[in-house]
C-alpha positions in Angstrom: -5.4 -5.1 -5.2 -4.7 -7.9 -2.5 -7.2 -8.2 0.3 -5.9 -8.7 3.6 -8.0 -9.7 6.7 -6.6 -8.5 10.2 -8.2 -10.1 13.1 -8.2 -7.8 16.1 -8.1 -5.0 13.8 -9.7 -2.6 16.4 -7.1 -3.1 18.7 -3.9 -1.0 19.2 -1.6 -3.2 17.1 -4.3 -4.2 14.6 -5.3 -0.7 13.7 -1.7 0.5 13.4 -1.1 -2.3 11.0 -4.3 -1.5 9.1 -2.8 2.0 8.6 0.3 0.5 7.2 -1.2 -1.9 4.9 -3.5 0.7 3.5 -0.7 3.0 2.9 1.2 0.2 1.0 -1.9 -0.4 -1.4 -3.6 -3.3 0.3 -7.3 -3.6 0.6 -8.1 -4.5 4.3 -11.0 -5.8 6.3 -11.2 -6.6 10.1 -12.6 -9.0 12.4 -12.8 -7.9 15.9 -15.5 -8.9 18.5 -15.0 -5.6 20.4 -14.4 -7.5 23.6 -11.1 -5.6 23.9 -10.8 -3.4 20.8 -13.1 -0.4 19.9 -14.5 1.0 16.8 -12.9 4.3 17.6 -9.6 2.7 16.4 -11.2 2.3 12.9 -12.5 5.9 13.2 -8.9 6.9 13.6 -7.7 4.7 10.7 -10.4 6.4 8.4 -9.0 9.9 9.5 -5.5 8.9 8.7 -6.0 7.0 5.5 -9.3 8.4 4.2 -10.5 4.8 3.7 -13.5 3.1 5.5 -12.4 -0.2 7.0 -15.2 -2.8 7.2 -15.1 -4.6 10.5 -17.0 -7.9 11.1 -18.0 -8.4 14.9 -17.3 -11.8 14.9 -16.0 -14.3 17.7 -13.6 -16.4 15.8 -14.5 -19.4 18.0 -18.0 -19.1 16.1 -17.1 -21.4 13.2 -20.3 -20.4 11.3 -19.9 -16.7 11.6 -16.0 -16.8 10.8 -16.8 -18.9 7.6 -19.4 -16.3 6.5 -16.8 -13.7 6.4 -14.6 -16.0 4.1 -17.7 -16.6 1.9 -18.5 -12.9 1.5 -14.7 -12.3 0.9 -13.4 -15.0 -1.3 -10.6 -12.8 -2.6 -8.7 -12.7 0.9 -5.2 -13.3 0.0 -3.8 -13.2 3.5 -4.5 -12.8 7.2 -2.7 -11.2 10.1 -3.7 -12.5 13.3 -3.8 -10.2 16.4 -7.2 -11.3 18.0 -6.3 -12.8 21.6 -7.0 -12.7 25.2 -4.0 -11.9 27.3 
C-alpha cells in the first residue's frame, strides 16, 4: 500500500482528500500545524473511513521537525500539499 503525506490534512480540502485517498486504498498521514485546521476534521475522517489518521503537528518552515516526519516515514510515496496561509 502506498503512503501519501497530505500537508494541511486538518483543513477542509485536506480532510476531504484524505477520505478519498483512504477509499482508494492509500495509507495516509497528515502534517498540519493546526493554525487554521482542526483535529476535529480527522475525527470526522475516522468516523467516515473507520481509519485513524496520524497527524504531525509540524510547521513546515521548521526544517528539523519536517525532516523528522520523513525519517519516521521513509515509505512516503507521494505528497499532496494543501498547507498555506491565505
